[in-house]
C-alpha positions as CSV (number, residue, x, y, z in Angstrom):
1,M,-94.1,-17.7,-61.2
2,G,-92.1,-14.5,-60.8
3,K,-88.5,-13.9,-61.9
4,L,-85.1,-12.7,-60.6
5,F,-83.3,-10.0,-62.6
6,L,-79.6,-9.4,-61.9
7,V,-79.0,-5.8,-62.9
8,P,-75.5,-4.2,-63.3
9,T,-75.1,-0.6,-62.1
10,P,-72.4,1.9,-63.1
11,I,-69.0,1.5,-61.4
12,G,-68.5,5.3,-61.6
13,N,-69.8,7.1,-64.6
14,L,-73.7,7.2,-64.4
15,E,-73.8,7.3,-68.3
16,D,-72.8,3.7,-68.2
17,M,-76.3,2.8,-67.0
18,T,-78.2,1.0,-69.8
19,F,-81.7,1.9,-71.0
20,R,-82.8,-1.7,-70.4
21,A,-81.5,-1.6,-66.8
22,I,-83.6,1.5,-66.1
23,K,-86.6,-0.1,-67.7
24,V,-86.3,-3.3,-65.6
25,L,-85.8,-1.5,-62.3
26,K,-88.9,0.6,-63.0
27,E,-91.0,-2.4,-63.8
28,V,-90.1,-5.0,-61.1
29,D,-92.1,-5.3,-57.9
30,C,-89.0,-4.9,-55.6
31,I,-85.3,-4.0,-55.8
32,L,-82.8,-5.7,-53.5
33,A,-79.9,-3.3,-52.8
34,E,-76.6,-4.0,-51.1
35,D,-76.8,-0.5,-49.5
36,T,-80.1,1.3,-49.8
37,R,-78.5,4.7,-49.2
38,T,-76.0,4.3,-52.0
39,S,-78.6,2.8,-54.4
40,G,-81.2,5.4,-53.4
41,K,-79.1,8.1,-55.0
42,L,-78.8,6.1,-58.2
43,L,-82.6,5.4,-58.3
44,K,-83.4,9.0,-57.6
45,H,-81.1,10.1,-60.5
46,F,-83.0,7.9,-62.9
47,E,-86.4,8.6,-61.4
48,I,-87.0,5.0,-60.3
49,A,-89.6,4.8,-57.6
50,T,-89.7,1.0,-57.1
51,P,-89.6,-0.1,-53.4
52,M,-86.2,-1.1,-52.1
53,Q,-85.1,-3.8,-49.6
54,S,-81.7,-4.3,-48.1
55,H,-79.8,-7.4,-49.3
56,H,-76.2,-7.8,-48.3
57,M,-73.6,-10.3,-47.2
58,H,-74.6,-10.1,-43.6
59,N,-78.3,-10.9,-44.1
60,E,-78.6,-12.8,-47.4
61,H,-78.4,-16.3,-45.7
62,K,-81.5,-15.4,-43.7
63,T,-83.6,-13.9,-46.4
64,V,-83.0,-16.1,-49.4
65,E,-85.7,-18.7,-48.6
66,N,-88.4,-16.0,-48.2
67,L,-87.3,-14.2,-51.4
68,V,-87.6,-17.4,-53.4
69,K,-91.1,-18.0,-52.0
70,R,-92.1,-14.5,-53.0
71,M,-90.9,-15.1,-56.5
72,Q,-92.7,-18.5,-56.7
73,G,-95.8,-16.5,-55.7
74,G,-95.5,-14.3,-58.7
75,E,-93.2,-11.3,-57.6
76,T,-90.6,-10.0,-59.9
77,I,-87.4,-8.9,-58.1
78,A,-84.3,-7.1,-59.3
79,L,-81.0,-7.5,-57.4
80,I,-78.4,-4.7,-57.6
81,S,-75.0,-4.2,-55.9
82,D,-73.4,-0.8,-54.9
83,A,-71.6,-0.9,-58.3
84,G,-71.0,-3.3,-61.1
85,T,-72.6,-6.7,-61.7
86,P,-74.2,-8.5,-58.7
87,A,-72.4,-11.7,-57.6
88,I,-69.0,-10.6,-58.9
89,S,-67.3,-10.1,-55.5
90,D,-70.7,-8.9,-54.3
91,P,-73.8,-10.6,-52.9
92,G,-75.9,-12.5,-55.5
93,F,-74.6,-16.0,-55.8
94,L,-76.7,-17.5,-52.9
95,L,-80.0,-16.0,-54.2
96,T,-79.2,-17.0,-57.8
97,R,-78.4,-20.6,-56.8
98,A,-81.6,-20.9,-54.7
99,C,-83.7,-19.6,-57.6
100,V,-82.1,-22.1,-60.0
101,E,-82.6,-25.0,-57.5
102,N,-86.3,-24.0,-57.0
103,G,-87.3,-23.4,-60.6
104,V,-87.4,-19.6,-60.5
105,E,-86.2,-18.0,-63.7
106,V,-83.1,-15.9,-63.5
107,E,-81.9,-13.3,-66.0
108,C,-78.7,-11.3,-65.8
109,L,-78.5,-8.2,-67.8
110,P,-75.2,-7.3,-69.5
111,G,-73.5,-4.2,-68.1
112,A,-70.7,-2.6,-66.1
113,T,-68.1,-4.7,-64.3
114,A,-64.7,-3.4,-63.3
115,F,-62.4,-6.3,-64.3
116,V,-63.3,-6.4,-68.0
117,P,-62.1,-2.9,-68.9
118,A,-59.0,-3.4,-66.7
119,L,-58.1,-6.6,-68.5
120,V,-58.6,-5.2,-72.0
121,N,-56.8,-2.0,-71.1
122,S,-53.8,-3.8,-69.6
123,G,-52.3,-4.8,-72.9
124,L,-51.7,-8.3,-71.4
125,P,-53.0,-11.5,-73.1
126,N,-56.8,-11.8,-72.7
127,D,-57.7,-14.8,-74.7
128,K,-57.3,-16.9,-71.5
129,F,-57.5,-15.4,-68.0
130,V,-58.4,-16.2,-64.4
131,F,-60.4,-13.9,-62.1
132,E,-59.2,-14.2,-58.4
133,G,-61.3,-11.3,-57.0
134,F,-60.1,-10.3,-53.5
135,L,-57.4,-12.6,-52.0
136,P,-57.7,-13.9,-48.4
137,D,-56.4,-11.3,-45.9
138,K,-54.4,-13.8,-43.8
139,K,-55.3,-17.5,-43.7
140,G,-54.7,-19.1,-47.0
141,R,-53.1,-16.0,-48.6
142,Q,-49.6,-17.5,-48.9
143,T,-51.0,-20.8,-50.1
144,R,-53.0,-19.0,-52.9
145,F,-49.9,-17.1,-54.0
146,L,-47.8,-20.3,-54.2
147,A,-50.5,-21.9,-56.4
148,L,-50.8,-18.8,-58.6
149,A,-47.0,-18.7,-59.1
150,E,-47.4,-21.5,-61.6
151,E,-50.5,-20.0,-63.3
152,T,-49.8,-19.4,-67.1
153,R,-53.0,-17.4,-67.7
154,T,-53.4,-13.7,-67.1
155,M,-54.6,-13.1,-63.5
156,I,-57.1,-10.5,-62.3
157,F,-57.3,-9.3,-58.7
158,Y,-59.5,-6.8,-56.8
159,V,-57.3,-4.9,-54.3
160,S,-58.1,-2.4,-51.6
161,P,-56.1,0.8,-51.9
162,H,-54.5,0.5,-48.4
163,K,-53.3,-3.0,-49.3
164,L,-52.1,-2.2,-52.8
165,N,-48.4,-1.8,-51.9
166,K,-48.3,-4.9,-49.8
167,T,-50.0,-6.8,-52.6
168,L,-47.5,-5.5,-55.2
169,A,-44.6,-6.5,-53.0
170,E,-46.1,-10.0,-52.8
171,Y,-46.3,-10.0,-56.6
172,V,-42.5,-9.3,-56.6
173,Q,-41.9,-12.0,-54.0
174,Y,-44.0,-14.8,-55.5
175,F,-44.1,-14.0,-59.3
176,G,-40.8,-12.2,-59.7
177,A,-39.7,-8.6,-60.0
178,D,-40.0,-8.7,-63.8
179,R,-43.5,-10.0,-64.1
180,P,-45.7,-7.7,-66.1
181,V,-48.4,-5.9,-64.1
182,S,-51.1,-3.4,-64.9
183,V,-53.0,-1.5,-62.2
184,S,-56.2,0.3,-63.1
185,R,-58.0,2.5,-60.6
186,E,-61.1,4.6,-60.6
187,I,-62.3,3.1,-63.8
188,S,-64.8,5.3,-65.7
189,K,-64.4,8.1,-63.0
190,L,-62.8,11.5,-63.3
191,H,-59.4,10.4,-62.0
192,E,-59.1,7.1,-63.9
193,E,-55.6,5.9,-64.3
194,T,-53.7,2.8,-65.5
195,V,-50.1,2.2,-64.5
196,R,-48.3,-0.6,-66.4
197,G,-44.8,-2.0,-66.0
198,T,-42.9,-4.8,-64.2
199,A,-44.1,-5.7,-60.7
200,E,-41.1,-3.8,-59.3
201,E,-41.7,-0.7,-61.4
202,V,-45.4,-0.5,-60.5
203,L,-44.6,-1.0,-56.8
204,K,-42.1,1.9,-56.9
205,H,-44.7,4.1,-58.6
206,F,-47.3,3.6,-55.9
207,E,-44.8,3.8,-53.1
208,A,-44.0,7.3,-54.3
209,K,-47.7,8.1,-55.0
210,P,-50.1,6.1,-52.8
211,A,-53.2,4.9,-54.6
212,K,-56.8,5.9,-53.8
213,G,-60.1,4.6,-55.0
214,E,-61.3,1.3,-56.5
215,I,-58.4,-0.8,-57.9
216,V,-58.1,-3.8,-60.3
217,A,-54.7,-5.4,-60.7
218,V,-53.9,-7.5,-63.8
219,V,-50.8,-9.7,-63.7
220,G,-49.3,-11.6,-66.6
221,G,-49.1,-15.4,-66.3
222,K,-45.9,-17.4,-66.0
223,E,-44.1,-17.9,-69.3
């Protein structure tokens, strides 16, 4: 019986790659990559020559069954996403579930993920929190906001840069202008930045200075 390794990759700074992640990626039979071009640069940097195969949200439904059979036949496979930990707002859940259901061992290595440093860095309570990932674009978005308006735990969102101002305005609308908000962008990269304040203050900041890059927004819960 083979095995599935879920291997986190750096979200920016390549020095965040772990020794163990490199070792596993060199030793497995195959690496499943969200984007083989993006991952190819990472593998080249760490001199990893393991064969790669494309595995992303558009093809994972079709390939899961065959991948499970390959691991049942003895192959060891590693899954990586473009950045961070697989299955956290990235492909990985379907394959992991199929492995668990079919008796294939799964091991997730610890490593980089964007929401943890954003949460810890926010200064907001982190003993209890809820991870929302990306909110729906249209259908269900208002319903989700109305439900979250009563949430007492700290909330974490992934936000696209071109939707940040709209999202911050929705925080003002549904949570109130005075709700504490922390926006972290480009975590671990050269232009890393965290902006903290009320929802209204943070909105005004990014209206004056539009955001670029990968963004995590952390919002205080209802008191």
